[in-house]
PDB file of N, CA, C and O in Angstrom:
ATOM      1  N   MET A   1     304.549 -89.768 133.001  1.00  0.00           N
ATOM      2  CA  MET A   1     304.822 -91.197 131.886  1.00  0.00           C
ATOM      3  C   MET A   1     305.432 -91.133 131.265  1.00  0.00           C
ATOM      4  O   MET A   1     306.228 -92.037 131.010  1.00  0.00           O
ATOM      5  N   GLU A   2     305.362 -89.331 130.320  1.00  0.00           N
ATOM      6  CA  GLU A   2     306.508 -89.106 129.396  1.00  0.00           C
ATOM      7  C   GLU A   2     307.286 -89.918 129.461  1.00  0.00           C
ATOM      8  O   GLU A   2     307.295 -90.998 128.869  1.00  0.00           O
ATOM      9  N   GLU A   3     308.242 -89.380 130.390  1.00  0.00           N
ATOM     10  CA  GLU A   3     309.538 -88.348 131.397  1.00  0.00           C
ATOM     11  C   GLU A   3     309.791 -90.839 131.582  1.00  0.00           C
ATOM     12  O   GLU A   3     310.724 -91.396 131.004  1.00  0.00           O
ATOM     13  N   GLU A   4     308.704 -91.676 132.471  1.00  0.00           N
ATOM     14  CA  GLU A   4     308.824 -92.338 132.179  1.00  0.00           C
ATOM     15  C   GLU A   4     309.393 -93.464 130.895  1.00  0.00           C
ATOM     16  O   GLU A   4     310.273 -94.303 131.084  1.00  0.00           O
ATOM     17  N   ARG A   5     308.738 -93.271 129.718  1.00  0.00           N
ATOM     18  CA  ARG A   5     308.941 -93.930 128.542  1.00  0.00           C
ATOM     19  C   ARG A   5     309.818 -93.387 128.021  1.00  0.00           C
ATOM     20  O   ARG A   5     310.149 -93.866 126.936  1.00  0.00           O
ATOM     21  N   LEU A   6     310.504 -92.304 128.469  1.00  0.00           N
ATOM     22  CA  LEU A   6     311.785 -91.317 127.999  1.00  0.00           C
ATOM     23  C   LEU A   6     313.001 -92.328 128.691  1.00  0.00           C
ATOM     24  O   LEU A   6     314.048 -92.321 128.043  1.00  0.00           O
ATOM     25  N   SER A   7     312.996 -93.141 129.845  1.00  0.00           N
ATOM     26  CA  SER A   7     313.875 -92.597 130.105  1.00  0.00           C
ATOM     27  C   SER A   7     314.373 -94.573 130.273  1.00  0.00           C
ATOM     28  O   SER A   7     315.356 -95.113 130.780  1.00  0.00           O
ATOM     29  N   ALA A   8     313.296 -95.065 129.661  1.00  0.00           N
ATOM     30  CA  ALA A   8     312.986 -96.608 129.251  1.00  0.00           C
ATOM     31  C   ALA A   8     313.624 -97.146 127.817  1.00  0.00           C
ATOM     32  O   ALA A   8     314.184 -98.214 127.570  1.00  0.00           O
ATOM     33  N   PHE A   9     313.262 -95.735 126.757  1.00  0.00           N
ATOM     34  CA  PHE A   9     313.838 -95.086 125.689  1.00  0.00           C
ATOM     35  C   PHE A   9     315.676 -95.598 125.878  1.00  0.00           C
ATOM     36  O   PHE A   9     316.276 -96.338 125.098  1.00  0.00           O
ATOM     37  N   GLU A  10     316.244 -94.953 127.116  1.00  0.00           N
ATOM     38  CA  GLU A  10     316.964 -94.005 127.414  1.00  0.00           C
ATOM     39  C   GLU A  10     318.436 -95.393 127.686  1.00  0.00           C
ATOM     40  O   GLU A  10     319.662 -95.458 127.599  1.00  0.00           O
ATOM     41  N   ARG A  11     317.464 -96.122 127.980  1.00  0.00           N
ATOM     42  CA  ARG A  11     318.197 -97.110 129.165  1.00  0.00           C
ATOM     43  C   ARG A  11     317.941 -98.269 127.295  1.00  0.00           C
ATOM     44  O   ARG A  11     318.914 -98.979 127.037  1.00  0.00           O
ATOM     45  N   ASP A  12     317.036 -98.317 126.514  1.00  0.00           N
ATOM     46  CA  ASP A  12     317.382 -99.686 125.481  1.00  0.00           C
ATOM     47  C   ASP A  12     318.445 -98.734 124.922  1.00  0.00           C
ATOM     48  O   ASP A  12     319.327 -99.419 124.404  1.00  0.00           O
ATOM     49  N   GLN A  13     318.583 -98.048 124.870  1.00  0.00           N
ATOM     50  CA  GLN A  13     319.569 -97.279 123.948  1.00  0.00           C
ATOM     51  C   GLN A  13     321.247 -97.338 124.144  1.00  0.00           C
ATOM     52  O   GLN A  13     322.324 -97.409 123.552  1.00  0.00           O
ATOM     53  N   ALA A  14     320.611 -97.255 125.410  1.00  0.00           N
ATOM     54  CA  ALA A  14     322.909 -97.502 126.374  1.00  0.00           C
ATOM     55  C   ALA A  14     322.277 -99.490 126.003  1.00  0.00           C
ATOM     56  O   ALA A  14     322.657 -99.882 124.900  1.00  0.00           O
ATOM     57  N   LEU A  15     321.776-100.125 126.498  1.00  0.00           N
ATOM     58  CA  LEU A  15     322.032-101.587 126.604  1.00  0.00           C
ATOM     59  C   LEU A  15     322.462-101.707 124.938  1.00  0.00           C
ATOM     60  O   LEU A  15     323.574-102.182 124.710  1.00  0.00           O
ATOM     61  N   ARG A  16     321.790-101.378 124.019  1.00  0.00           N
ATOM     62  CA  ARG A  16     322.507-101.738 122.225  1.00  0.00           C
ATOM     63  C   ARG A  16     323.821-101.122 122.272  1.00  0.00           C
ATOM     64  O   ARG A  16     324.906-101.635 121.999  1.00  0.00           O
ATOM     65  N   LYS A  17     323.550 -99.910 122.670  1.00  0.00           N
ATOM     66  CA  LYS A  17     325.386 -99.780 122.091  1.00  0.00           C
ATOM     67  C   LYS A  17     326.550-100.309 123.525  1.00  0.00           C
ATOM     68  O   LYS A  17     327.745-100.022 123.457  1.00  0.00           O
ATOM     69  N   THR A  18     326.110-100.901 124.451  1.00  0.00           N
ATOM     70  CA  THR A  18     326.883-101.539 124.868  1.00  0.00           C
ATOM     71  C   THR A  18     326.813-103.197 124.559  1.00  0.00           C
ATOM     72  O   THR A  18     327.814-103.887 124.749  1.00  0.00           O
ATOM     73  N   PHE A  19     325.487-103.808 124.044  1.00  0.00           N
ATOM     74  CA  PHE A  19     325.507-104.358 123.446  1.00  0.00           C
ATOM     75  C   PHE A  19     327.033-105.091 122.212  1.00  0.00           C
ATOM     76  O   PHE A  19     327.823-106.034 122.174  1.00  0.00           O
ATOM     77  N   GLN A  20     326.674-103.950 121.470  1.00  0.00           N
ATOM     78  CA  GLN A  20     327.011-103.598 120.175  1.00  0.00           C
ATOM     79  C   GLN A  20     329.177-103.710 120.457  1.00  0.00           C
ATOM     80  O   GLN A  20     329.996-104.108 119.629  1.00  0.00           O
ATOM     81  N   ILE A  21     329.439-103.201 121.864  1.00  0.00           N
ATOM     82  CA  ILE A  21     330.728-102.917 122.082  1.00  0.00           C
ATOM     83  C   ILE A  21     331.157-104.321 121.731  1.00  0.00           C
ATOM     84  O   ILE A  21     332.001-104.774 120.957  1.00  0.00           O
ATOM     85  N   PHE A  22     330.006-105.023 122.834  1.00  0.00           N
ATOM     86  CA  PHE A  22     330.764-107.168 122.552  1.00  0.00           C
ATOM     87  C   PHE A  22     329.968-107.258 121.703  1.00  0.00           C
ATOM     88  O   PHE A  22     328.874-107.658 122.101  1.00  0.00           O
ATOM     89  N   ASP A  23     330.060-107.020 120.506  1.00  0.00           N
ATOM     90  CA  ASP A  23     329.104-107.524 119.498  1.00  0.00           C
ATOM     91  C   ASP A  23     330.180-107.117 118.317  1.00  0.00           C
ATOM     92  O   ASP A  23     329.556-107.101 117.256  1.00  0.00           O
ATOM     93  N   ARG A  24     331.648-106.762 118.094  1.00  0.00           N
ATOM     94  CA  ARG A  24     332.299-106.857 117.561  1.00  0.00           C
ATOM     95  C   ARG A  24     332.068-107.381 115.972  1.00  0.00           C
ATOM     96  O   ARG A  24     331.851-106.467 115.176  1.00  0.00           O
ATOM     97  N   LYS A  25     332.087-108.598 115.485  1.00  0.00           N
ATOM     98  CA  LYS A  25     332.076-109.089 115.025  1.00  0.00           C
ATOM     99  C   LYS A  25     330.258-108.669 113.575  1.00  0.00           C
ATOM    100  O   LYS A  25     329.903-108.500 112.408  1.00  0.00           O
ATOM    101  N   ASN A  26     329.878-108.742 114.898  1.00  0.00           N
ATOM    102  CA  ASN A  26     328.624-108.110 114.416  1.00  0.00           C
ATOM    103  C   ASN A  26     327.565-108.383 113.749  1.00  0.00           C
ATOM    104  O   ASN A  26     326.884-107.670 113.012  1.00  0.00           O
ATOM    105  N   MET A  27     327.411-110.030 114.209  1.00  0.00           N
ATOM    106  CA  MET A  27     326.638-111.657 114.583  1.00  0.00           C
ATOM    107  C   MET A  27     325.490-111.357 114.798  1.00  0.00           C
ATOM    108  O   MET A  27     324.673-111.715 113.950  1.00  0.00           O
ATOM    109  N   GLY A  28     324.911-110.461 116.210  1.00  0.00           N
ATOM    110  CA  GLY A  28     323.520-110.476 117.063  1.00  0.00           C
ATOM    111  C   GLY A  28     324.036-111.586 117.976  1.00  0.00           C
ATOM    112  O   GLY A  28     323.072-112.272 118.316  1.00  0.00           O
ATOM    113  N   MET A  29     324.856-111.909 118.358  1.00  0.00           N
ATOM    114  CA  MET A  29     324.618-112.502 119.502  1.00  0.00           C
ATOM    115  C   MET A  29     326.083-112.784 120.480  1.00  0.00           C
ATOM    116  O   MET A  29     326.021-113.821 121.141  1.00  0.00           O
ATOM    117  N   ILE A  30     326.765-112.355 120.560  1.00  0.00           N
ATOM    118  CA  ILE A  30     327.921-112.945 122.117  1.00  0.00           C
ATOM    119  C   ILE A  30     328.512-114.103 122.693  1.00  0.00           C
ATOM    120  O   ILE A  30     328.153-115.076 122.030  1.00  0.00           O
ATOM    121  N   GLY A  31     329.139-114.381 123.481  1.00  0.00           N
ATOM    122  CA  GLY A  31     329.678-115.709 123.921  1.00  0.00           C
ATOM    123  C   GLY A  31     330.485-115.320 125.379  1.00  0.00           C
ATOM    124  O   GLY A  31     330.442-114.112 125.613  1.00  0.00           O
ATOM    125  N   PRO A  32     331.057-115.960 126.180  1.00  0.00           N
ATOM    126  CA  PRO A  32     331.392-115.248 126.901  1.00  0.00           C
ATOM    127  C   PRO A  32     333.208-114.835 126.903  1.00  0.00           C
ATOM    128  O   PRO A  32     333.746-114.155 127.778  1.00  0.00           O
ATOM    129  N   ASN A  33     334.109-115.610 125.367  1.00  0.00           N
ATOM    130  CA  ASN A  33     334.951-114.986 125.378  1.00  0.00           C
ATOM    131  C   ASN A  33     335.041-114.108 124.812  1.00  0.00           C
ATOM    132  O   ASN A  33     336.188-113.961 124.388  1.00  0.00           O
ATOM    133  N   GLU A  34     333.751-112.648 124.292  1.00  0.00           N
ATOM    134  CA  GLU A  34     333.691-111.895 124.072  1.00  0.00           C
ATOM    135  C   GLU A  34     333.789-111.129 125.228  1.00  0.00           C
ATOM    136  O   GLU A  34     334.603-110.224 125.411  1.00  0.00           O
ATOM    137  N   ILE A  35     332.868-111.547 126.066  1.00  0.00           N
ATOM    138  CA  ILE A  35     332.078-110.760 127.358  1.00  0.00           C
ATOM    139  C   ILE A  35     333.313-110.590 127.471  1.00  0.00           C
ATOM    140  O   ILE A  35     333.736-109.580 126.910  1.00  0.00           O
ATOM    141  N   TRP A  36     334.367-111.492 128.226  1.00  0.00           N
ATOM    142  CA  TRP A  36     335.828-111.100 128.844  1.00  0.00           C
ATOM    143  C   TRP A  36     336.143-110.516 129.040  1.00  0.00           C
ATOM    144  O   TRP A  36     336.188-109.888 130.098  1.00  0.00           O
ATOM    145  N   ALA A  37     336.886-110.291 127.317  1.00  0.00           N
ATOM    146  CA  ALA A  37     337.838-109.867 126.601  1.00  0.00           C
ATOM    147  C   ALA A  37     337.310-108.021 127.011  1.00  0.00           C
ATOM    148  O   ALA A  37     337.678-107.203 127.854  1.00  0.00           O
ATOM    149  N   VAL A  38     336.408-108.018 126.019  1.00  0.00           N
ATOM    150  CA  VAL A  38     336.040-107.010 126.893  1.00  0.00           C
ATOM    151  C   VAL A  38     335.466-105.497 128.489  1.00  0.00           C
ATOM    152  O   VAL A  38     335.318-104.331 128.857  1.00  0.00           O
ATOM    153  N   LEU A  39     335.383-107.585 128.847  1.00  0.00           N
ATOM    154  CA  LEU A  39     335.483-106.636 130.401  1.00  0.00           C
ATOM    155  C   LEU A  39     336.427-106.846 130.934  1.00  0.00           C
ATOM    156  O   LEU A  39     336.521-106.069 131.884  1.00  0.00           O
ATOM    157  N   LYS A  40     337.683-107.850 130.834  1.00  0.00           N
ATOM    158  CA  LYS A  40     339.193-107.386 131.032  1.00  0.00           C
ATOM    159  C   LYS A  40     339.729-106.242 130.997  1.00  0.00           C
ATOM    160  O   LYS A  40     340.195-105.699 131.998  1.00  0.00           O
ATOM    161  N   ASN A  41     339.728-105.740 129.849  1.00  0.00           N
ATOM    162  CA  ASN A  41     339.448-104.706 128.632  1.00  0.00           C
ATOM    163  C   ASN A  41     339.203-103.224 130.319  1.00  0.00           C
ATOM    164  O   ASN A  41     339.838-102.359 130.923  1.00  0.00           O
ATOM    165  N   MET A  42     338.181-103.725 130.290  1.00  0.00           N
ATOM    166  CA  MET A  42     337.731-102.349 131.335  1.00  0.00           C
ATOM    167  C   MET A  42     337.690-102.828 132.820  1.00  0.00           C
ATOM    168  O   MET A  42     336.674-103.145 133.437  1.00  0.00           O
ATOM    169  N   GLY A  43     338.882-102.824 133.252  1.00  0.00           N
ATOM    170  CA  GLY A  43     339.791-103.350 134.376  1.00  0.00           C
ATOM    171  C   GLY A  43     339.091-104.364 135.570  1.00  0.00           C
ATOM    172  O   GLY A  43     339.505-104.737 136.668  1.00  0.00           O
ATOM    173  N   LYS A  44     338.030-104.582 134.934  1.00  0.00           N
ATOM    174  CA  LYS A  44     337.013-105.996 135.390  1.00  0.00           C
ATOM    175  C   LYS A  44     337.990-107.557 135.481  1.00  0.00           C
ATOM    176  O   LYS A  44     338.672-108.273 134.748  1.00  0.00           O
ATOM    177  N   ASP A  45     337.595-107.493 136.651  1.00  0.00           N
ATOM    178  CA  ASP A  45     338.003-108.877 136.931  1.00  0.00           C
ATOM    179  C   ASP A  45     337.515-110.208 137.247  1.00  0.00           C
ATOM    180  O   ASP A  45     337.897-110.950 138.152  1.00  0.00           O
ATOM    181  N   PHE A  46     336.484-110.434 136.246  1.00  0.00           N
ATOM    182  CA  PHE A  46     336.328-112.107 136.656  1.00  0.00           C
ATOM    183  C   PHE A  46     336.999-112.586 135.476  1.00  0.00           C
ATOM    184  O   PHE A  46     337.638-112.041 134.576  1.00  0.00           O
ATOM    185  N   SER A  47     336.546-114.181 135.840  1.00  0.00           N
ATOM    186  CA  SER A  47     336.837-115.346 135.128  1.00  0.00           C
ATOM    187  C   SER A  47     335.968-115.627 134.102  1.00  0.00           C
ATOM    188  O   SER A  47     334.929-114.970 134.050  1.00  0.00           O
ATOM    189  N   LEU A  48     336.166-116.404 133.339  1.00  0.00           N
ATOM    190  CA  LEU A  48     335.704-116.874 132.276  1.00  0.00           C
ATOM    191  C   LEU A  48     335.427-117.783 132.600  1.00  0.00           C
ATOM    192  O   LEU A  48     334.360-117.905 131.997  1.00  0.00           O
ATOM    193  N   ASP A  49     335.576-118.863 133.287  1.00  0.00           N
ATOM    194  CA  ASP A  49     334.322-119.513 133.672  1.00  0.00           C
ATOM    195  C   ASP A  49     332.975-118.663 134.710  1.00  0.00           C
ATOM    196  O   ASP A  49     331.863-119.175 134.842  1.00  0.00           O
ATOM    197  N   GLU A  50     333.299-117.553 135.247  1.00  0.00           N
ATOM    198  CA  GLU A  50     331.670-117.359 135.597  1.00  0.00           C
ATOM    199  C   GLU A  50     330.834-116.005 135.190  1.00  0.00           C
ATOM    200  O   GLU A  50     329.796-115.375 135.395  1.00  0.00           O
ATOM    201  N   ILE A  51     332.565-116.042 134.167  1.00  0.00           N
ATOM    202  CA  ILE A  51     331.252-114.755 132.974  1.00  0.00           C
ATOM    203  C   ILE A  51     329.894-116.692 132.111  1.00  0.00           C
ATOM    204  O   ILE A  51     328.729-116.754 131.717  1.00  0.00           O
ATOM    205  N   GLU A  52     331.028-117.761 132.250  1.00  0.00           N
ATOM    206  CA  GLU A  52     329.664-118.924 131.629  1.00  0.00           C
ATOM    207  C   GLU A  52     328.861-118.919 131.973  1.00  0.00           C
ATOM    208  O   GLU A  52     327.855-119.147 131.301  1.00  0.00           O
ATOM    209  N   GLU A  53     328.849-118.537 133.791  1.00  0.00           N
ATOM    210  CA  GLU A  53     328.184-119.609 134.597  1.00  0.00           C
ATOM    211  C   GLU A  53     326.692-118.421 133.769  1.00  0.00           C
ATOM    212  O   GLU A  53     325.522-118.787 133.664  1.00  0.00           O
ATOM    213  N   MET A  54     327.160-117.252 133.382  1.00  0.00           N
ATOM    214  CA  MET A  54     326.224-116.650 133.834  1.00  0.00           C
ATOM    215  C   MET A  54     325.535-116.485 132.955  1.00  0.00           C
ATOM    216  O   MET A  54     324.417-116.034 133.205  1.00  0.00           O
ATOM    217  N   VAL A  55     326.014-116.866 131.139  1.00  0.00           N
ATOM    218  CA  VAL A  55     325.746-116.587 130.018  1.00  0.00           C
ATOM    219  C   VAL A  55     325.541-118.406 130.100  1.00  0.00           C
ATOM    220  O   VAL A  55     325.879-118.429 128.917  1.00  0.00           O
ATOM    221  N   ASP A  56     325.354-119.553 130.352  1.00  0.00           N
ATOM    222  CA  ASP A  56     324.625-120.271 130.622  1.00  0.00           C
ATOM    223  C   ASP A  56     322.426-119.938 131.678  1.00  0.00           C
ATOM    224  O   ASP A  56     321.365-120.505 131.419  1.00  0.00           O
ATOM    225  N   GLU A  57     322.700-118.981 132.601  1.00  0.00           N
ATOM    226  CA  GLU A  57     321.551-119.035 133.481  1.00  0.00           C
ATOM    227  C   GLU A  57     320.507-117.403 132.514  1.00  0.00           C
ATOM    228  O   GLU A  57     319.515-116.810 132.939  1.00  0.00           O
ATOM    229  N   VAL A  58     321.348-117.143 131.086  1.00  0.00           N
ATOM    230  CA  VAL A  58     319.967-116.470 129.995  1.00  0.00           C
ATOM    231  C   VAL A  58     319.922-117.295 129.107  1.00  0.00           C
ATOM    232  O   VAL A  58     318.753-117.578 128.844  1.00  0.00           O
ATOM    233  N   ASP A  59     321.068-118.136 128.158  1.00  0.00           N
ATOM    234  CA  ASP A  59     321.044-118.601 126.989  1.00  0.00           C
ATOM    235  C   ASP A  59     319.922-119.659 126.886  1.00  0.00           C
ATOM    236  O   ASP A  59     319.788-120.729 127.479  1.00  0.00           O
ATOM    237  N   GLU A  60     319.067-118.973 125.852  1.00  0.00           N
ATOM    238  CA  GLU A  60     317.865-120.529 126.170  1.00  0.00           C
ATOM    239  C   GLU A  60     317.791-121.380 125.046  1.00  0.00           C
ATOM    240  O   GLU A  60     316.999-122.304 124.854  1.00  0.00           O
ATOM    241  N   ASP A  61     319.061-120.807 124.041  1.00  0.00           N
ATOM    242  CA  ASP A  61     319.030-122.586 122.546  1.00  0.00           C
ATOM    243  C   ASP A  61     320.391-123.313 124.032  1.00  0.00           C
ATOM    244  O   ASP A  61     320.163-124.493 124.296  1.00  0.00           O
ATOM    245  N   GLY A  62     321.164-122.909 124.554  1.00  0.00           N
ATOM    246  CA  GLY A  62     321.713-123.852 124.751  1.00  0.00           C
ATOM    247  C   GLY A  62     323.777-123.710 123.946  1.00  0.00           C
ATOM    248  O   GLY A  62     324.866-124.244 124.157  1.00  0.00           O
ATOM    249  N   LYS A  63     323.193-122.656 123.031  1.00  0.00           N
ATOM    250  CA  LYS A  63     324.721-122.467 122.063  1.00  0.00           C
ATOM    251  C   LYS A  63     325.507-121.715 122.876  1.00  0.00           C
ATOM    252  O   LYS A  63     326.306-120.847 122.523  1.00  0.00           O
ATOM    253  N   ASN A  64     325.377-121.900 123.436  1.00  0.00           N
ATOM    254  CA  ASN A  64     327.053-120.320 125.226  1.00  0.00           C
ATOM    255  C   ASN A  64     326.768-119.576 124.049  1.00  0.00           C
ATOM    256  O   ASN A  64     327.058-120.243 123.055  1.00  0.00           O
ATOM    257  N   ARG A  65     326.255-118.316 123.740  1.00  0.00           N
ATOM    258  CA  ARG A  65     326.200-117.472 122.443  1.00  0.00           C
ATOM    259  C   ARG A  65     324.602-116.755 123.559  1.00  0.00           C
ATOM    260  O   ARG A  65     323.461-117.215 123.539  1.00  0.00           O
ATOM    261  N   ILE A  66     324.939-115.968 124.112  1.00  0.00           N
ATOM    262  CA  ILE A  66     323.607-114.764 123.916  1.00  0.00           C
ATOM    263  C   ILE A  66     323.030-113.933 122.937  1.00  0.00           C
ATOM    264  O   ILE A  66     324.061-113.650 122.327  1.00  0.00           O
ATOM    265  N   THR A  67     322.028-113.266 122.273  1.00  0.00           N
ATOM    266  CA  THR A  67     320.612-112.464 121.687  1.00  0.00           C
ATOM    267  C   THR A  67     320.989-111.058 122.410  1.00  0.00           C
ATOM    268  O   THR A  67     321.662-110.857 123.422  1.00  0.00           O
ATOM    269  N   TYR A  68     320.691-110.655 122.021  1.00  0.00           N
ATOM    270  CA  TYR A  68     320.741-109.146 122.392  1.00  0.00           C
ATOM    271  C   TYR A  68     319.759-108.995 123.642  1.00  0.00           C
ATOM    272  O   TYR A  68     320.236-108.342 124.570  1.00  0.00           O
ATOM    273  N   SER A  69     318.111-109.627 123.868  1.00  0.00           N
ATOM    274  CA  SER A  69     316.941-110.103 124.231  1.00  0.00           C
ATOM    275  C   SER A  69     318.013-111.043 125.601  1.00  0.00           C
ATOM    276  O   SER A  69     318.370-110.456 126.622  1.00  0.00           O
ATOM    277  N   GLU A  70     318.252-112.048 125.411  1.00  0.00           N
ATOM    278  CA  GLU A  70     319.295-112.245 127.081  1.00  0.00           C
ATOM    279  C   GLU A  70     319.770-111.713 127.194  1.00  0.00           C
ATOM    280  O   GLU A  70     320.521-112.579 127.643  1.00  0.00           O
ATOM    281  N   PHE A  71     320.468-110.624 127.311  1.00  0.00           N
ATOM    282  CA  PHE A  71     321.982-110.186 127.154  1.00  0.00           C
ATOM    283  C   PHE A  71     320.893-109.205 128.433  1.00  0.00           C
ATOM    284  O   PHE A  71     321.200-109.118 129.622  1.00  0.00           O
ATOM    285  N   VAL A  72     319.858-108.678 127.921  1.00  0.00           N
ATOM    286  CA  VAL A  72     319.120-107.207 128.060  1.00  0.00           C
ATOM    287  C   VAL A  72     318.311-107.732 129.628  1.00  0.00           C
ATOM    288  O   VAL A  72     317.982-106.814 130.380  1.00  0.00           O
ATOM    289  N   GLN A  73     317.909-109.697 130.237  1.00  0.00           N
ATOM    290  CA  GLN A  73     318.075-110.413 130.944  1.00  0.00           C
ATOM    291  C   GLN A  73     319.573-110.922 131.637  1.00  0.00           C
ATOM    292  O   GLN A  73     320.147-111.617 132.476  1.00  0.00           O
ATOM    293  N   LEU A  74     319.621-110.447 131.095  1.00  0.00           N
ATOM    294  CA  LEU A  74     321.492-110.918 131.897  1.00  0.00           C
ATOM    295  C   LEU A  74     321.936-109.833 132.916  1.00  0.00           C
ATOM    296  O   LEU A  74     322.338-109.907 134.077  1.00  0.00           O
ATOM    297  N   VAL A  75     321.675-108.591 131.891  1.00  0.00           N
ATOM    298  CA  VAL A  75     322.495-107.193 132.656  1.00  0.00           C
ATOM    299  C   VAL A  75     321.571-106.898 133.927  1.00  0.00           C
ATOM    300  O   VAL A  75     321.832-106.599 135.093  1.00  0.00           O
ATOM    301  N   MET A  76     319.946-107.182 132.958  1.00  0.00           N
ATOM    302  CA  MET A  76     318.191-106.064 133.934  1.00  0.00           C
ATOM    303  C   MET A  76     318.761-107.399 135.638  1.00  0.00           C
ATOM    304  O   MET A  76     318.769-107.239 136.859  1.00  0.00           O
ATOM    305  N   GLY A  77     319.199-108.789 134.527  1.00  0.00           N
ATOM    306  CA  GLY A  77     318.785-109.422 136.165  1.00  0.00           C
ATOM    307  C   GLY A  77     317.132-109.625 136.462  1.00  0.00           C
ATOM    308  O   GLY A  77     316.446-109.570 137.482  1.00  0.00           O
ATOM    309  N   GLU A  78     316.830-109.910 134.914  1.00  0.00           N
ATOM    310  CA  GLU A  78     315.386-110.630 134.610  1.00  0.00           C
ATOM    311  C   GLU A  78     315.429-111.854 133.949  1.00  0.00           C
ATOM    312  O   GLU A  78     315.804-111.873 132.776  1.00  0.00           O
ATOM    313  N   ASN A  79     314.884-113.565 134.902  1.00  0.00           N
ATOM    314  CA  ASN A  79     315.308-114.298 134.327  1.00  0.00           C
ATOM    315  C   ASN A  79     314.294-115.150 134.573  1.00  0.00           C
ATOM    316  O   ASN A  79     314.302-116.278 134.080  1.00  0.00           O
TER     317      ASN A  79
END
């Protein structure tokens, strides 16, 4: 049980660090352009349209920017 909690904690820490990489302006929100730029620098081949579609799936307020909790939904596939 403690091992399960630790791994959940470690997963959360890794997700937070990843979100901070995308959130270069430290605004607490990221948009498709920030996500696309980081992924492109990592050698990932996503189009901006594909990323916009992914963001739309989890963007609860429709502002085309996602918060950390929405980012977790996107990464973990929790819709």
